All heavy atoms as TSV, in Angstrom:
chain	resi	resn	atom	element	x	y	z
A	1	MET	N	N	10.678	-5.793	28.842
A	1	MET	CA	C	10.709	-6.474	27.558
A	1	MET	C	C	11.065	-7.946	27.742
A	1	MET	O	O	10.476	-8.807	27.098
A	1	MET	CB	C	11.719	-5.754	26.649
A	1	MET	CG	C	11.816	-6.331	25.282
A	1	MET	SD	S	10.288	-6.002	24.404
A	1	MET	CE	C	10.748	-6.418	22.796
A	2	SER	N	N	12.014	-8.215	28.597
A	2	SER	CA	C	12.413	-9.609	28.807
A	2	SER	C	C	11.297	-10.394	29.485
A	2	SER	O	O	11.175	-11.604	29.284
A	2	SER	CB	C	13.697	-9.684	29.626
A	2	SER	OG	O	13.477	-9.164	30.930
A	3	GLU	N	N	10.461	-9.710	30.276
A	3	GLU	CA	C	9.334	-10.397	30.901
A	3	GLU	C	C	8.334	-10.853	29.843
A	3	GLU	O	O	7.794	-11.968	29.932
A	3	GLU	CB	C	8.635	-9.471	31.896
A	3	GLU	CG	C	9.439	-9.219	33.153
A	3	GLU	CD	C	8.703	-8.277	34.100
A	3	GLU	OE1	O	7.460	-8.240	34.060
A	3	GLU	OE2	O	9.386	-7.605	34.862
A	4	ARG	N	N	8.090	-10.015	28.861
A	4	ARG	CA	C	7.170	-10.391	27.787
A	4	ARG	C	C	7.694	-11.591	27.016
A	4	ARG	O	O	6.940	-12.500	26.669
A	4	ARG	CB	C	6.975	-9.226	26.822
A	4	ARG	CG	C	6.083	-8.157	27.343
A	4	ARG	CD	C	5.818	-7.150	26.273
A	4	ARG	NE	N	4.866	-6.165	26.728
A	4	ARG	CZ	C	4.418	-5.179	25.994
A	4	ARG	NH1	N	4.846	-5.043	24.753
A	4	ARG	NH2	N	3.552	-4.313	26.466
A	5	ILE	N	N	8.973	-11.578	26.734
A	5	ILE	CA	C	9.568	-12.685	25.990
A	5	ILE	C	C	9.488	-13.966	26.800
A	5	ILE	O	O	9.120	-15.023	26.274
A	5	ILE	CB	C	11.025	-12.357	25.593
A	5	ILE	CG1	C	11.035	-11.195	24.596
A	5	ILE	CG2	C	11.718	-13.581	25.012
A	5	ILE	CD1	C	12.412	-10.675	24.272
A	6	SER	N	N	9.801	-13.879	28.069
A	6	SER	CA	C	9.758	-15.088	28.896
A	6	SER	C	C	8.321	-15.595	29.044
A	6	SER	O	O	8.081	-16.809	29.049
A	6	SER	CB	C	10.384	-14.834	30.262
A	6	SER	OG	O	9.626	-13.904	31.000
A	7	LEU	N	N	7.348	-14.696	29.171
A	7	LEU	CA	C	5.948	-15.120	29.242
A	7	LEU	C	C	5.518	-15.799	27.943
A	7	LEU	O	O	4.821	-16.818	27.960
A	7	LEU	CB	C	5.041	-13.924	29.533
A	7	LEU	CG	C	5.059	-13.393	30.959
A	7	LEU	CD1	C	4.242	-12.114	31.054
A	7	LEU	CD2	C	4.533	-14.430	31.925
A	8	PHE	N	N	5.955	-15.242	26.816
A	8	PHE	CA	C	5.623	-15.830	25.529
A	8	PHE	C	C	6.240	-17.216	25.385
A	8	PHE	O	O	5.580	-18.166	24.951
A	8	PHE	CB	C	6.102	-14.916	24.388
A	8	PHE	CG	C	5.866	-15.503	23.028
A	8	PHE	CD1	C	4.595	-15.561	22.491
A	8	PHE	CD2	C	6.927	-16.001	22.286
A	8	PHE	CE1	C	4.373	-16.102	21.242
A	8	PHE	CE2	C	6.710	-16.553	21.039
A	8	PHE	CZ	C	5.431	-16.598	20.517
A	9	VAL	N	N	7.497	-17.341	25.775
A	9	VAL	CA	C	8.181	-18.639	25.673
A	9	VAL	C	C	7.515	-19.661	26.580
A	9	VAL	O	O	7.301	-20.807	26.183
A	9	VAL	CB	C	9.687	-18.481	26.004
A	9	VAL	CG1	C	10.361	-19.832	26.152
A	9	VAL	CG2	C	10.375	-17.651	24.942
A	10	MET	N	N	7.143	-19.258	27.783
A	10	MET	CA	C	6.481	-20.197	28.696
A	10	MET	C	C	5.113	-20.613	28.148
A	10	MET	O	O	4.717	-21.768	28.269
A	10	MET	CB	C	6.317	-19.558	30.078
A	10	MET	CG	C	7.621	-19.441	30.837
A	10	MET	SD	S	8.420	-21.046	31.084
A	10	MET	CE	C	7.274	-21.818	32.180
A	11	ARG	N	N	4.417	-19.668	27.558
A	11	ARG	CA	C	3.105	-20.007	26.998
A	11	ARG	C	C	3.252	-20.985	25.836
A	11	ARG	O	O	2.466	-21.924	25.687
A	11	ARG	CB	C	2.392	-18.747	26.541
A	11	ARG	CG	C	1.015	-19.041	26.037
A	11	ARG	CD	C	0.249	-17.778	25.773
A	11	ARG	NE	N	-1.055	-18.125	25.278
A	11	ARG	CZ	C	-2.183	-17.746	25.810
A	11	ARG	NH1	N	-2.153	-16.979	26.871
A	11	ARG	NH2	N	-3.326	-18.098	25.291
A	12	VAL	N	N	4.239	-20.761	24.976
A	12	VAL	CA	C	4.467	-21.666	23.854
A	12	VAL	C	C	4.868	-23.046	24.359
A	12	VAL	O	O	4.408	-24.065	23.836
A	12	VAL	CB	C	5.540	-21.086	22.903
A	12	VAL	CG1	C	5.986	-22.121	21.885
A	12	VAL	CG2	C	5.015	-19.844	22.206
A	13	MET	N	N	5.682	-23.088	25.382
A	13	MET	CA	C	6.152	-24.373	25.906
A	13	MET	C	C	5.032	-25.145	26.597
A	13	MET	O	O	5.048	-26.373	26.607
A	13	MET	CB	C	7.316	-24.161	26.868
A	13	MET	CG	C	8.583	-23.692	26.162
A	13	MET	SD	S	9.921	-23.324	27.291
A	13	MET	CE	C	10.209	-24.890	28.053
A	14	THR	N	N	4.066	-24.454	27.179
A	14	THR	CA	C	2.994	-25.140	27.903
A	14	THR	C	C	1.761	-25.385	27.035
A	14	THR	O	O	0.785	-25.941	27.513
A	14	THR	CB	C	2.579	-24.326	29.143
A	14	THR	OG1	O	2.141	-23.044	28.734
A	14	THR	CG2	C	3.726	-24.220	30.126
A	15	THR	N	N	1.793	-24.971	25.766
A	15	THR	CA	C	0.673	-25.206	24.878
A	15	THR	C	C	0.613	-26.682	24.524
A	15	THR	O	O	1.591	-27.280	24.091
A	15	THR	CB	C	0.817	-24.369	23.594
A	15	THR	OG1	O	0.884	-23.007	23.950
A	15	THR	CG2	C	-0.363	-24.591	22.668
A	16	ARG	N	N	-0.569	-27.243	24.725
A	16	ARG	CA	C	-0.748	-28.665	24.413
A	16	ARG	C	C	-1.290	-28.808	23.001
A	16	ARG	O	O	-1.849	-27.878	22.426
A	16	ARG	CB	C	-1.733	-29.284	25.401
A	16	ARG	CG	C	-1.213	-29.295	26.831
A	16	ARG	CD	C	-2.282	-29.874	27.714
A	16	ARG	NE	N	-3.485	-29.042	27.605
A	16	ARG	CZ	C	-4.134	-28.527	28.631
A	16	ARG	NH1	N	-3.729	-28.762	29.850
A	16	ARG	NH2	N	-5.202	-27.789	28.441
A	17	LEU	N	N	-1.137	-29.980	22.450
A	17	LEU	CA	C	-1.635	-30.257	21.110
A	17	LEU	C	C	-3.152	-30.115	21.055
A	17	LEU	O	O	-3.709	-29.661	20.061
A	17	LEU	CB	C	-1.210	-31.658	20.664
A	17	LEU	CG	C	-1.508	-32.041	19.228
A	17	LEU	CD1	C	-0.834	-31.067	18.279
A	17	LEU	CD2	C	-1.061	-33.446	18.947
A	18	SER	N	N	-3.826	-30.467	22.140
A	18	SER	CA	C	-5.289	-30.351	22.160
A	18	SER	C	C	-5.726	-28.892	22.085
A	18	SER	O	O	-6.807	-28.589	21.581
A	18	SER	CB	C	-5.855	-31.007	23.418
A	18	SER	OG	O	-5.369	-30.347	24.580
A	19	ASP	N	N	-4.911	-27.976	22.585
A	19	ASP	CA	C	-5.241	-26.551	22.489
A	19	ASP	C	C	-5.205	-26.077	21.043
A	19	ASP	O	O	-5.934	-25.158	20.670
A	19	ASP	CB	C	-4.271	-25.709	23.319
A	19	ASP	CG	C	-4.446	-25.939	24.814
A	19	ASP	OD1	O	-5.544	-26.372	25.216
A	19	ASP	OD2	O	-3.486	-25.686	25.572
A	20	LEU	N	N	-4.361	-26.674	20.233
A	20	LEU	CA	C	-4.237	-26.266	18.841
A	20	LEU	C	C	-5.337	-26.846	17.962
A	20	LEU	O	O	-5.557	-26.384	16.857
A	20	LEU	CB	C	-2.875	-26.692	18.293
A	20	LEU	CG	C	-1.658	-26.070	18.989
A	20	LEU	CD1	C	-0.382	-26.672	18.433
A	20	LEU	CD2	C	-1.657	-24.571	18.849
A	21	LYS	N	N	-6.035	-27.870	18.443
A	21	LYS	CA	C	-7.052	-28.549	17.652
A	21	LYS	C	C	-8.469	-28.088	17.987
A	21	LYS	O	O	-9.424	-28.709	17.562
A	21	LYS	CB	C	-6.962	-30.056	17.861
A	21	LYS	CG	C	-5.727	-30.670	17.265
A	21	LYS	CD	C	-5.760	-32.166	17.412
A	21	LYS	CE	C	-4.566	-32.797	16.732
A	21	LYS	NZ	N	-4.612	-34.255	16.836
A	22	ARG	N	N	-8.606	-27.032	18.739
A	22	ARG	CA	C	-9.946	-26.553	19.098
A	22	ARG	C	C	-10.699	-26.127	17.850
A	22	ARG	O	O	-10.130	-25.562	16.936
A	22	ARG	CB	C	-9.861	-25.387	20.077
A	22	ARG	CG	C	-9.445	-25.834	21.459
A	22	ARG	CD	C	-9.475	-24.674	22.387
A	22	ARG	NE	N	-8.336	-23.809	22.021
A	22	ARG	CZ	C	-8.132	-22.620	22.533
A	22	ARG	NH1	N	-8.975	-22.112	23.379
A	22	ARG	NH2	N	-7.085	-21.914	22.178
A	23	GLU	N	N	-11.996	-26.388	17.833
A	23	GLU	CA	C	-12.825	-26.086	16.674
A	23	GLU	C	C	-13.981	-25.168	17.058
A	23	GLU	O	O	-15.058	-25.250	16.492
A	23	GLU	CB	C	-13.356	-27.374	16.066
A	23	GLU	CG	C	-12.263	-28.300	15.563
A	23	GLU	CD	C	-12.816	-29.585	14.996
A	23	GLU	OE1	O	-14.047	-29.750	14.990
A	23	GLU	OE2	O	-12.015	-30.415	14.557
A	24	GLU	N	N	-13.763	-24.263	17.988
A	24	GLU	CA	C	-14.848	-23.419	18.487
A	24	GLU	C	C	-15.374	-22.476	17.420
A	24	GLU	O	O	-16.556	-22.242	17.317
A	24	GLU	CB	C	-14.362	-22.613	19.690
A	24	GLU	CG	C	-14.031	-23.490	20.877
A	24	GLU	CD	C	-13.314	-22.725	21.963
A	24	GLU	OE1	O	-13.017	-21.541	21.768
A	24	GLU	OE2	O	-13.046	-23.341	23.009
A	25	GLY	N	N	-14.522	-21.896	16.592
A	25	GLY	CA	C	-14.957	-20.931	15.589
A	25	GLY	C	C	-15.213	-21.542	14.227
A	25	GLY	O	O	-15.509	-20.829	13.275
A	26	GLN	N	N	-15.118	-22.845	14.117
A	26	GLN	CA	C	-15.255	-23.499	12.822
A	26	GLN	C	C	-16.650	-23.300	12.235
A	26	GLN	O	O	-16.791	-23.007	11.054
A	26	GLN	CB	C	-14.950	-24.980	12.949
A	26	GLN	CG	C	-15.050	-25.727	11.638
A	26	GLN	CD	C	-14.721	-27.195	11.792
A	26	GLN	OE1	O	-14.383	-27.642	12.879
A	26	GLN	NE2	N	-14.834	-27.936	10.722
A	27	GLY	N	N	-17.694	-23.440	13.025
A	27	GLY	CA	C	-19.055	-23.303	12.521
A	27	GLY	C	C	-19.335	-21.907	12.002
A	27	GLY	O	O	-19.941	-21.732	10.945
A	28	VAL	N	N	-18.862	-20.902	12.734
A	28	VAL	CA	C	-19.076	-19.524	12.315
A	28	VAL	C	C	-18.344	-19.253	11.007
A	28	VAL	O	O	-18.875	-18.593	10.109
A	28	VAL	CB	C	-18.605	-18.553	13.421
A	28	VAL	CG1	C	-18.700	-17.117	12.957
A	28	VAL	CG2	C	-19.406	-18.764	14.688
A	29	THR	N	N	-17.152	-19.772	10.875
A	29	THR	CA	C	-16.377	-19.589	9.654
A	29	THR	C	C	-17.074	-20.245	8.467
A	29	THR	O	O	-17.155	-19.662	7.379
A	29	THR	CB	C	-14.969	-20.177	9.819
A	29	THR	OG1	O	-14.364	-19.575	10.959
A	29	THR	CG2	C	-14.124	-19.933	8.600
A	30	GLU	N	N	-17.587	-21.441	8.681
A	30	GLU	CA	C	-18.284	-22.135	7.594
A	30	GLU	C	C	-19.535	-21.375	7.174
A	30	GLU	O	O	-19.818	-21.240	5.974
A	30	GLU	CB	C	-18.644	-23.552	8.022
A	30	GLU	CG	C	-17.439	-24.457	8.142
A	30	GLU	CD	C	-17.768	-25.804	8.737
A	30	GLU	OE1	O	-18.934	-26.004	9.173
A	30	GLU	OE2	O	-16.876	-26.660	8.790
A	31	TYR	N	N	-20.301	-20.869	8.125
A	31	TYR	CA	C	-21.485	-20.081	7.782
A	31	TYR	C	C	-21.094	-18.815	7.026
A	31	TYR	O	O	-21.786	-18.397	6.104
A	31	TYR	CB	C	-22.283	-19.713	9.032
A	31	TYR	CG	C	-23.096	-20.848	9.586
A	31	TYR	CD1	C	-22.936	-21.270	10.894
A	31	TYR	CD2	C	-24.038	-21.506	8.798
A	31	TYR	CE1	C	-23.677	-22.315	11.410
A	31	TYR	CE2	C	-24.779	-22.545	9.296
A	31	TYR	CZ	C	-24.602	-22.943	10.618
A	31	TYR	OH	O	-25.338	-23.977	11.105
A	32	GLY	N	N	-19.999	-18.201	7.410
A	32	GLY	CA	C	-19.533	-17.006	6.718
A	32	GLY	C	C	-19.157	-17.289	5.278
A	32	GLY	O	O	-19.476	-16.507	4.368
A	33	ILE	N	N	-18.496	-18.411	5.056
A	33	ILE	CA	C	-18.106	-18.792	3.699
A	33	ILE	C	C	-19.341	-19.079	2.847
A	33	ILE	O	O	-19.436	-18.651	1.698
A	33	ILE	CB	C	-17.147	-20.005	3.729
A	33	ILE	CG1	C	-15.807	-19.579	4.322
A	33	ILE	CG2	C	-16.967	-20.598	2.344
A	33	ILE	CD1	C	-14.873	-20.725	4.605
A	34	VAL	N	N	-20.307	-19.794	3.412
A	34	VAL	CA	C	-21.540	-20.102	2.678
A	34	VAL	C	C	-22.300	-18.815	2.370
A	34	VAL	O	O	-22.805	-18.628	1.246
A	34	VAL	CB	C	-22.428	-21.083	3.473
A	34	VAL	CG1	C	-23.812	-21.202	2.868
A	34	VAL	CG2	C	-21.762	-22.443	3.548
A	35	LEU	N	N	-22.376	-17.902	3.328
A	35	LEU	CA	C	-23.069	-16.636	3.105
A	35	LEU	C	C	-22.388	-15.813	2.007
A	35	LEU	O	O	-23.067	-15.233	1.154
A	35	LEU	CB	C	-23.130	-15.834	4.405
A	35	LEU	CG	C	-23.878	-14.514	4.361
A	35	LEU	CD1	C	-25.337	-14.757	4.010
A	35	LEU	CD2	C	-23.757	-13.807	5.688
A	36	ALA	N	N	-21.066	-15.796	2.011
A	36	ALA	CA	C	-20.339	-15.067	0.966
A	36	ALA	C	C	-20.595	-15.699	-0.402
A	36	ALA	O	O	-20.798	-14.985	-1.389
A	36	ALA	CB	C	-18.843	-15.058	1.276
A	37	PHE	N	N	-20.605	-17.019	-0.478
A	37	PHE	CA	C	-20.875	-17.706	-1.734
A	37	PHE	C	C	-22.275	-17.384	-2.247
A	37	PHE	O	O	-22.473	-17.118	-3.432
A	37	PHE	CB	C	-20.709	-19.220	-1.572
A	37	PHE	CG	C	-21.057	-19.992	-2.804
A	37	PHE	CD1	C	-20.211	-20.011	-3.894
A	37	PHE	CD2	C	-22.257	-20.694	-2.888
A	37	PHE	CE1	C	-20.538	-20.713	-5.051
A	37	PHE	CE2	C	-22.601	-21.391	-4.030
A	37	PHE	CZ	C	-21.730	-21.407	-5.110
A	38	VAL	N	N	-23.257	-17.401	-1.352
A	38	VAL	CA	C	-24.638	-17.106	-1.750
A	38	VAL	C	C	-24.749	-15.663	-2.240
A	38	VAL	O	O	-25.424	-15.389	-3.245
A	38	VAL	CB	C	-25.606	-17.368	-0.579
A	38	VAL	CG1	C	-26.991	-16.807	-0.861
A	38	VAL	CG2	C	-25.688	-18.859	-0.290
A	39	ALA	N	N	-24.080	-14.740	-1.574
A	39	ALA	CA	C	-24.127	-13.336	-1.987
A	39	ALA	C	C	-23.512	-13.147	-3.368
A	39	ALA	O	O	-24.070	-12.436	-4.216
A	39	ALA	CB	C	-23.408	-12.468	-0.955
A	40	VAL	N	N	-22.384	-13.783	-3.631
A	40	VAL	CA	C	-21.732	-13.669	-4.937
A	40	VAL	C	C	-22.591	-14.322	-6.014
A	40	VAL	O	O	-22.746	-13.765	-7.115
A	40	VAL	CB	C	-20.314	-14.284	-4.892
A	40	VAL	CG1	C	-19.734	-14.422	-6.281
A	40	VAL	CG2	C	-19.412	-13.442	-4.006
A	41	ALA	N	N	-23.173	-15.468	-5.719
A	41	ALA	CA	C	-24.024	-16.152	-6.702
A	41	ALA	C	C	-25.261	-15.310	-7.015
A	41	ALA	O	O	-25.660	-15.187	-8.182
A	41	ALA	CB	C	-24.430	-17.526	-6.177
A	42	LEU	N	N	-25.874	-14.721	-5.993
A	42	LEU	CA	C	-27.049	-13.885	-6.213
A	42	LEU	C	C	-26.704	-12.661	-7.043
A	42	LEU	O	O	-27.455	-12.286	-7.955
A	42	LEU	CB	C	-27.651	-13.462	-4.872
A	42	LEU	CG	C	-28.909	-12.616	-4.918
A	42	LEU	CD1	C	-30.037	-13.390	-5.592
A	42	LEU	CD2	C	-29.311	-12.205	-3.522
A	43	LEU	N	N	-25.584	-12.050	-6.763
A	43	LEU	CA	C	-25.150	-10.895	-7.544
A	43	LEU	C	C	-24.918	-11.277	-9.002
A	43	LEU	O	O	-25.332	-10.560	-9.916
A	43	LEU	CB	C	-23.875	-10.301	-6.946
A	43	LEU	CG	C	-23.330	-9.060	-7.620
A	43	LEU	CD1	C	-24.307	-7.907	-7.481
A	43	LEU	CD2	C	-21.987	-8.692	-7.034
A	44	ALA	N	N	-24.284	-12.423	-9.235
A	44	ALA	CA	C	-24.040	-12.877	-10.607
A	44	ALA	C	C	-25.348	-13.143	-11.334
A	44	ALA	O	O	-25.504	-12.765	-12.503
A	44	ALA	CB	C	-23.174	-14.131	-10.589
A	45	ILE	N	N	-26.303	-13.753	-10.663
A	45	ILE	CA	C	-27.598	-14.034	-11.285
A	45	ILE	C	C	-28.320	-12.740	-11.630
A	45	ILE	O	O	-28.906	-12.606	-12.711
A	45	ILE	CB	C	-28.456	-14.927	-10.358
A	45	ILE	CG1	C	-27.862	-16.338	-10.320
A	45	ILE	CG2	C	-29.909	-14.970	-10.806
A	45	ILE	CD1	C	-28.469	-17.236	-9.273
A	46	LEU	N	N	-28.275	-11.777	-10.714
A	46	LEU	CA	C	-28.940	-10.497	-10.992
A	46	LEU	C	C	-28.295	-9.756	-12.157
A	46	LEU	O	O	-28.986	-9.144	-12.961
A	46	LEU	CB	C	-28.931	-9.622	-9.738
A	46	LEU	CG	C	-29.882	-10.059	-8.630
A	46	LEU	CD1	C	-29.699	-9.175	-7.399
A	46	LEU	CD2	C	-31.315	-10.021	-9.097
A	47	VAL	N	N	-26.981	-9.832	-12.273
A	47	VAL	CA	C	-26.291	-9.170	-13.390
A	47	VAL	C	C	-26.646	-9.853	-14.711
A	47	VAL	O	O	-26.906	-9.183	-15.712
A	47	VAL	CB	C	-24.763	-9.172	-13.151
A	47	VAL	CG1	C	-24.008	-8.792	-14.406
A	47	VAL	CG2	C	-24.403	-8.220	-12.018
A	48	ILE	N	N	-26.696	-11.169	-14.698
A	48	ILE	CA	C	-26.994	-11.917	-15.920
A	48	ILE	C	C	-28.443	-11.707	-16.365
A	48	ILE	O	O	-28.732	-11.533	-17.552
A	48	ILE	CB	C	-26.697	-13.418	-15.721
A	48	ILE	CG1	C	-25.187	-13.629	-15.587
A	48	ILE	CG2	C	-27.254	-14.248	-16.867
A	48	ILE	CD1	C	-24.803	-15.027	-15.153
A	49	LEU	N	N	-29.379	-11.698	-15.424
A	49	LEU	CA	C	-30.804	-11.630	-15.758
A	49	LEU	C	C	-31.384	-10.219	-15.675
A	49	LEU	O	O	-32.613	-10.058	-15.696
A	49	LEU	CB	C	-31.590	-12.555	-14.831
A	49	LEU	CG	C	-31.264	-14.043	-14.929
A	49	LEU	CD1	C	-32.077	-14.822	-13.922
A	49	LEU	CD2	C	-31.504	-14.556	-16.330
A	50	LYS	N	N	-30.540	-9.211	-15.592
A	50	LYS	CA	C	-31.013	-7.839	-15.399
A	50	LYS	C	C	-32.014	-7.423	-16.473
A	50	LYS	O	O	-33.065	-6.863	-16.168
A	50	LYS	CB	C	-29.829	-6.887	-15.382
A	50	LYS	CG	C	-30.211	-5.435	-15.213
A	50	LYS	CD	C	-29.003	-4.550	-15.069
A	50	LYS	CE	C	-28.127	-4.615	-16.293
A	50	LYS	NZ	N	-27.052	-3.619	-16.279
A	51	GLY	N	N	-31.727	-7.689	-17.724
A	51	GLY	CA	C	-32.620	-7.298	-18.814
A	51	GLY	C	C	-33.955	-8.013	-18.760
A	51	GLY	O	O	-35.008	-7.411	-18.987
A	52	HIS	N	N	-33.936	-9.300	-18.453
A	52	HIS	CA	C	-35.169	-10.079	-18.390
A	52	HIS	C	C	-36.038	-9.638	-17.206
A	52	HIS	O	O	-37.263	-9.582	-17.329
A	52	HIS	CB	C	-34.856	-11.570	-18.276
A	52	HIS	CG	C	-34.172	-12.127	-19.484
A	52	HIS	ND1	N	-34.808	-12.302	-20.687
A	52	HIS	CD2	C	-32.891	-12.536	-19.680
A	52	HIS	CE1	C	-33.964	-12.798	-21.572
A	52	HIS	NE2	N	-32.787	-12.946	-20.978
A	53	ILE	N	N	-35.408	-9.351	-16.084
A	53	ILE	CA	C	-36.160	-8.905	-14.911
A	53	ILE	C	C	-36.812	-7.557	-15.189
A	53	ILE	O	O	-37.988	-7.343	-14.876
A	53	ILE	CB	C	-35.234	-8.832	-13.673
A	53	ILE	CG1	C	-34.772	-10.236	-13.272
A	53	ILE	CG2	C	-35.941	-8.151	-12.511
A	53	ILE	CD1	C	-33.692	-10.250	-12.201
A	54	SER	N	N	-36.087	-6.655	-15.810
A	54	SER	CA	C	-36.625	-5.341	-16.137
A	54	SER	C	C	-37.788	-5.455	-17.120
A	54	SER	O	O	-38.827	-4.792	-16.954
A	54	SER	CB	C	-35.522	-4.465	-16.725
A	54	SER	OG	O	-36.008	-3.205	-17.051
A	55	ALA	N	N	-37.662	-6.301	-18.135
A	55	ALA	CA	C	-38.743	-6.492	-19.105
A	55	ALA	C	C	-39.970	-7.097	-18.436
A	55	ALA	O	O	-41.107	-6.700	-18.722
A	55	ALA	CB	C	-38.263	-7.389	-20.243
A	56	PHE	N	N	-39.768	-8.034	-17.525
A	56	PHE	CA	C	-40.883	-8.663	-16.815
A	56	PHE	C	C	-41.627	-7.639	-15.962
A	56	PHE	O	O	-42.865	-7.593	-15.961
A	56	PHE	CB	C	-40.373	-9.818	-15.949
A	56	PHE	CG	C	-41.437	-10.451	-15.108
A	56	PHE	CD1	C	-42.381	-11.292	-15.674
A	56	PHE	CD2	C	-41.511	-10.192	-13.745
A	56	PHE	CE1	C	-43.364	-11.880	-14.902
A	56	PHE	CE2	C	-42.497	-10.769	-12.971
A	56	PHE	CZ	C	-43.432	-11.616	-13.543
A	57	ILE	N	N	-40.888	-6.801	-15.244
A	57	ILE	CA	C	-41.514	-5.781	-14.399
A	57	ILE	C	C	-42.279	-4.775	-15.260
A	57	ILE	O	O	-43.388	-4.353	-14.907
A	57	ILE	CB	C	-40.464	-5.096	-13.510
A	57	ILE	CG1	C	-39.947	-6.085	-12.470
A	57	ILE	CG2	C	-41.031	-3.859	-12.823
A	57	ILE	CD1	C	-38.801	-5.583	-11.634
A	58	ASP	N	N	-41.721	-4.395	-16.400
A	58	ASP	CA	C	-42.421	-3.479	-17.311
A	58	ASP	C	C	-43.712	-4.102	-17.842
A	58	ASP	O	O	-44.743	-3.431	-17.942
A	58	ASP	CB	C	-41.510	-3.086	-18.477
A	58	ASP	CG	C	-40.368	-2.182	-18.052
A	58	ASP	OD1	O	-40.463	-1.566	-16.973
A	58	ASP	OD2	O	-39.374	-2.101	-18.813
A	59	LYS	N	N	-43.669	-5.390	-18.178
A	59	LYS	CA	C	-44.862	-6.085	-18.678
A	59	LYS	C	C	-45.930	-6.162	-17.601
A	59	LYS	O	O	-47.117	-5.927	-17.869
A	59	LYS	CB	C	-44.504	-7.486	-19.164
A	59	LYS	CG	C	-45.679	-8.236	-19.765
A	59	LYS	CD	C	-45.264	-9.614	-20.216
A	59	LYS	CE	C	-46.377	-10.423	-20.814
A	59	LYS	NZ	N	-47.659	-10.385	-20.175
A	60	VAL	N	N	-45.546	-6.471	-16.383
A	60	VAL	CA	C	-46.518	-6.538	-15.289
A	60	VAL	C	C	-47.139	-5.163	-15.059
A	60	VAL	O	O	-48.349	-5.037	-14.860
A	60	VAL	CB	C	-45.859	-7.077	-14.000
A	60	VAL	CG1	C	-46.769	-6.910	-12.801
A	60	VAL	CG2	C	-45.482	-8.547	-14.165
A	61	GLY	N	N	-46.309	-4.120	-15.101
A	61	GLY	CA	C	-46.834	-2.760	-14.947
A	61	GLY	C	C	-47.815	-2.389	-16.036
A	61	GLY	O	O	-48.865	-1.787	-15.774
A	62	ALA	N	N	-47.501	-2.755	-17.262
A	62	ALA	CA	C	-48.413	-2.467	-18.379
A	62	ALA	C	C	-49.715	-3.242	-18.237
A	62	ALA	O	O	-50.801	-2.708	-18.506
A	62	ALA	CB	C	-47.735	-2.806	-19.702
A	63	ASP	N	N	-49.641	-4.500	-17.819
A	63	ASP	CA	C	-50.853	-5.302	-17.616
A	63	ASP	C	C	-51.710	-4.718	-16.489
A	63	ASP	O	O	-52.940	-4.726	-16.576
A	63	ASP	CB	C	-50.495	-6.751	-17.299
A	63	ASP	CG	C	-49.942	-7.497	-18.508
A	63	ASP	OD1	O	-50.075	-6.978	-19.639
A	63	ASP	OD2	O	-49.359	-8.588	-18.308
A	64	LEU	N	N	-51.080	-4.222	-15.441
A	64	LEU	CA	C	-51.831	-3.614	-14.348
A	64	LEU	C	C	-52.499	-2.316	-14.795
A	64	LEU	O	O	-53.622	-2.003	-14.375
A	64	LEU	CB	C	-50.922	-3.348	-13.136
A	64	LEU	CG	C	-50.474	-4.580	-12.352
A	64	LEU	CD1	C	-49.497	-4.186	-11.267
A	64	LEU	CD2	C	-51.684	-5.298	-11.742
A	65	ASP	N	N	-51.830	-1.557	-15.652
A	65	ASP	CA	C	-52.410	-0.313	-16.171
A	65	ASP	C	C	-53.601	-0.610	-17.079
A	65	ASP	O	O	-54.537	0.201	-17.171
A	65	ASP	CB	C	-51.370	0.499	-16.944
A	65	ASP	CG	C	-50.364	1.162	-16.028
A	65	ASP	OD1	O	-50.674	1.338	-14.824
A	65	ASP	OD2	O	-49.255	1.517	-16.517
A	66	ALA	N	N	-53.600	-1.759	-17.727
A	66	ALA	CA	C	-54.668	-2.116	-18.664
A	66	ALA	C	C	-55.909	-2.660	-17.948
A	66	ALA	O	O	-56.955	-2.814	-18.582
A	66	ALA	CB	C	-54.166	-3.143	-19.666
A	67	LEU	N	N	-55.837	-2.927	-16.676
A	67	LEU	CA	C	-56.979	-3.455	-15.937
A	67	LEU	C	C	-58.064	-2.378	-15.817
A	67	LEU	O	O	-57.764	-1.198	-15.644
A	67	LEU	CB	C	-56.568	-3.902	-14.537
A	67	LEU	CG	C	-55.750	-5.176	-14.430
A	67	LEU	CD1	C	-55.334	-5.409	-12.977
A	67	LEU	CD2	C	-56.545	-6.366	-14.928
A	68	PRO	N	N	-59.324	-2.778	-15.878
A	68	PRO	CA	C	-60.397	-1.795	-15.686
A	68	PRO	C	C	-60.398	-1.298	-14.236
A	68	PRO	O	O	-60.156	-2.060	-13.307
A	68	PRO	CB	C	-61.673	-2.568	-16.004
A	68	PRO	CG	C	-61.304	-4.001	-15.982
A	68	PRO	CD	C	-59.819	-4.102	-16.178
A	69	THR	N	N	-60.661	-0.019	-14.070
A	69	THR	CA	C	-60.592	0.558	-12.722
A	69	THR	C	C	-61.940	0.613	-12.031
A	69	THR	O	O	-61.997	0.733	-10.825
A	69	THR	CB	C	-60.025	1.997	-12.798
A	69	THR	OG1	O	-60.821	2.768	-13.665
A	69	THR	CG2	C	-58.586	1.965	-13.265
A	70	GLY	N	N	-63.028	0.540	-12.726
A	70	GLY	CA	C	-64.350	0.636	-12.098
A	70	GLY	C	C	-64.808	-0.718	-11.566
A	70	GLY	O	O	-64.943	-1.677	-12.304
A	71	LEU	N	N	-65.049	-0.800	-10.282
A	71	LEU	CA	C	-65.570	-2.043	-9.705
A	71	LEU	C	C	-66.975	-1.870	-9.305
A	71	LEU	O	O	-67.705	-1.493	-8.736
A	71	LEU	CB	C	-64.719	-2.489	-8.519
A	71	LEU	CG	C	-63.305	-2.959	-8.859
A	71	LEU	CD1	C	-62.558	-3.306	-7.584
A	71	LEU	CD2	C	-63.362	-4.193	-9.745
């Protein structure tokens, strides 16, 4: 147990400021945030426009049924 503590203390003492400023995962995090925002926005749009989308699909289906079938 004391070895773990001493290793931890030595690691903390030898950590440089430049090690704390690394930005390796920053791009992935930003893409994740943007993807989450897009998913939430798309879900909100679908919930808001649900009735209009359903009516549009029904109208297109009815128009397709009304087309003559003999070519």
